[in-house]
C-alpha positions in Angstrom: 9.6 -37.8 41.9 11.3 -36.0 39.0 9.0 -34.0 36.7 6.9 -35.8 34.2 8.1 -35.6 30.6 6.3 -36.8 27.4 8.5 -38.0 24.6 6.6 -38.7 21.4 8.3 -41.3 19.2 8.7 -40.3 15.6 8.7 -43.9 14.6 4.9 -43.4 14.1 5.3 -40.1 12.2 4.8 -39.4 8.5 8.4 -39.4 7.3 7.4 -37.5 4.2 6.4 -34.6 6.4 8.8 -35.1 9.3 9.7 -31.5 10.0 6.0 -30.5 10.1 5.1 -33.5 12.3 7.9 -32.5 14.8 6.7 -28.9 14.8 3.2 -30.0 15.5 4.4 -32.2 18.4 6.4 -29.2 19.8 3.2 -27.1 19.7 1.2 -29.9 21.3 3.3 -29.8 24.4 5.9 -32.5 24.0 9.0 -32.3 26.2 11.3 -34.5 24.2 11.4 -35.9 20.6 12.2 -39.6 20.8 14.2 -40.9 17.9 14.3 -44.7 17.3 17.5 -45.7 15.5 17.4 -49.4 14.3 20.0 -51.2 12.3 18.2 -54.4 11.1 20.6 -56.5 13.2 20.1 -55.8 16.9 16.4 -55.5 16.2 14.4 -56.7 13.1 13.8 -53.3 11.6 15.7 -50.5 9.8 15.0 -46.8 10.4 17.2 -43.7 10.3 20.7 -42.4 10.7 22.6 -39.2 11.7 21.5 -37.1 8.7 17.9 -37.4 9.8 18.8 -36.5 13.4 20.7 -33.4 12.0 17.6 -32.4 10.1 15.4 -32.8 13.2 17.9 -30.6 15.2 17.0 -27.8 12.8 13.3 -28.5 13.1 12.8 -28.2 16.9 14.3 -26.7 20.0 13.2 -29.7 22.1 15.8 -32.2 23.3 16.4 -35.1 21.0 16.1 -38.4 22.8 18.0 -40.7 20.5 17.5 -44.4 21.2 20.2 -46.5 19.5 18.8 -50.0 18.9 22.0 -51.1 17.1 24.9 -53.4 17.4 28.3 -51.8 18.2 26.8 -48.5 19.3 30.3 -47.2 20.3 31.1 -46.8 16.6 28.3 -44.3 16.2 28.0 -42.3 19.4 30.2 -39.4 18.2 28.3 -39.1 15.0 24.9 -38.9 16.7 26.3 -36.4 19.2 27.6 -34.3 16.4 24.2 -34.5 14.6 22.5 -33.0 17.6 21.4 -35.8 19.9 20.9 -34.5 23.5 20.3 -37.9 25.2 21.9 -41.0 23.8 20.6 -44.4 24.7 22.6 -47.7 24.3 21.2 -51.1 25.1 23.0 -53.1 27.8 22.5 -56.2 25.7 24.6 -54.6 22.8 27.5 -53.5 25.0 29.9 -56.0 26.4 31.9 -53.0 27.8 28.9 -51.0 29.1 30.8 -48.8 31.5 33.2 -47.7 28.7 30.3 -46.8 26.4 28.5 -44.8 29.0 31.7 -42.8 29.6 32.1 -42.3 25.9 28.6 -40.7 25.8 29.5 -38.5 28.7 32.8 -37.4 27.1 30.8 -36.1 24.1 28.9 -33.8 26.5 25.6 -35.8 26.1 23.3 -37.3 28.7 23.9 -41.1 29.0 21.0 -43.5 29.0 21.0 -47.3 29.3 18.1 -49.2 27.8 17.0 -52.6 29.0 14.9 -55.1 27.1 12.0 -56.7 28.9 13.9 -59.8 29.9 17.1 -58.0 31.0 17.5 -57.8 34.8 18.2 -54.6 36.6 21.4 -56.0 38.0 23.2 -55.0 34.8 23.0 -51.4 36.1 24.8 -52.1 39.3 28.1 -50.5 38.4 26.9 -47.8 36.0 23.7 -46.3 37.6 25.6 -43.4 39.2 26.8 -42.3 35.8 23.4 -42.2 34.1 20.9 -39.5 33.5 18.2 -41.9 32.7 17.3 -45.6 32.4 14.9 -46.7 29.6 12.8 -49.8 30.4 11.4 -51.3 27.3 7.8 -52.3 27.9 7.6 -54.2 24.6 10.2 -56.2 22.8 11.9 -53.6 20.6 11.8 -53.4 16.9 8.4 -52.3 15.8 5.8 -49.6 16.8 2.2 -50.3 17.7 2.8 -53.2 20.1 0.8 -53.9 23.3 2.3 -52.9 26.6 3.7 -55.9 28.7 2.0 -55.6 32.1 4.7 -57.6 33.8 7.0 -54.6 33.4 5.2 -52.6 36.1 7.0 -54.4 38.9 10.3 -53.8 37.1 9.6 -50.0 37.1 8.8 -50.1 40.8 12.0 -52.0 41.6 14.1 -49.6 39.6 12.6 -46.5 41.3 13.3 -48.2 44.7 16.9 -48.9 43.6 17.4 -45.3 42.5 15.9 -43.9 45.7 17.9 -46.3 47.9 21.1 -44.9 46.4 20.0 -41.3 46.8 20.3 -40.7 43.0 18.4 -38.4 40.7 18.0 -40.6 37.6 14.9 -40.5 35.4 13.0 -43.6 34.4 11.7 -43.7 30.8 9.3 -46.3 29.6 8.8 -47.2 25.9 6.3 -49.5 24.3 2.5 -49.6 24.3 2.2 -46.3 26.3 -1.2 -44.6 25.9 -3.3 -42.1 27.8 -5.1 -44.9 29.6 -2.1 -46.6 31.1 0.2 -43.6 31.6 -1.0 -43.0 35.2 -0.2 -46.5 36.4 3.3 -46.2 35.0 3.9 -42.9 36.7 2.5 -44.4 39.9 5.1 -47.2 39.6 7.9 -44.6 39.3 8.3 -43.7 35.6 8.6 -40.1 34.8 9.4 -40.0 31.1 6.8 -41.6 28.8 7.6 -42.5 25.2 4.5 -42.8 23.0 4.3 -43.4 19.3 1.0 -44.7 18.1 -0.5 -43.7 21.4 -0.1 -40.1 20.3 0.0 -40.2 16.5 -3.1 -42.4 16.1 -5.2 -40.0 18.1 -7.1 -37.1 16.5 -5.8 -34.4 18.8 -2.1 -34.8 19.9 -2.3 -31.9 22.3 -5.3 -33.3 24.1 -3.6 -36.7 24.3 -0.5 -35.3 25.8 -2.6 -33.2 28.2 -4.5 -36.4 29.2 -1.3 -38.2 30.0 -0.2 -35.3 32.2 -3.6 -35.0 33.9 -3.5 -38.7 35.0 -0.1 -38.2 36.5 -1.1 -35.0 38.3 -4.1 -36.7 39.8 -1.8 -39.3 41.4 0.3 -36.5 42.8 -2.5 -34.9 44.7 
C-alpha cells in the first residue's frame, strides 16, 4: 500500500481566517490541503476560484489538492496550475473527452486526478488509469460539506485497489465525504490511502489529535 496521507478540506474552514486555519492544519500534521472548487452548475454550491488558491500557495508549503467540481474544467486547468495547484482533479462526469483533459493536466506539470461520483462505475477509468497519479472516489454526493458517509462505497474502494494492483500501477486512492476518525481505518483497510476530511477535522477540538487518531487506526491495520 502507498503511504497514508491526510488531506483536510478547507470547505469547513473559517474563510475569514483562511491563512491562519491552513497554518494550523500544517502544524497539526496534515499532508495535503484539499481545496473544493464548485461552480454552482456541476454541483449545487459555489465556492472559490484561482485567486484563493494563489493566496493558499503563499500560506503553506503543503501540496494543494485542488478538486474541480465544475463544468468544462478544461477552460480552467491552466489557471489553477498557474495559481499553485499541485494535484488537479476533474470529474469524469464533466469530461466528454476525459483522456484529453488528463493529458492537459499533465502537460501543465501537475499531477492528474480523476474523481468519480458515487454512482459512476470504475469502467470509465479503463483507458486513463495509467496516466493518473490518483483516483478520487466520492463517498457522498458532492456539493456540500458535513454529509454522512455512504457505506456502499467501501466495496468500490476495494474493487479499485484490486484493479490498480492487477495492472501493476502505483496510483493513490483518495476518498472524500463523511470521513472521520471512527471510519478512517475501514477505508484504509479497503484500499484508500488519501483521506479527505472537512467537518471530521474542523468540528473537533484538537485537529492534531484527530489527524493522529486517523493515522493510528491505519497503522493498527498494518501491524
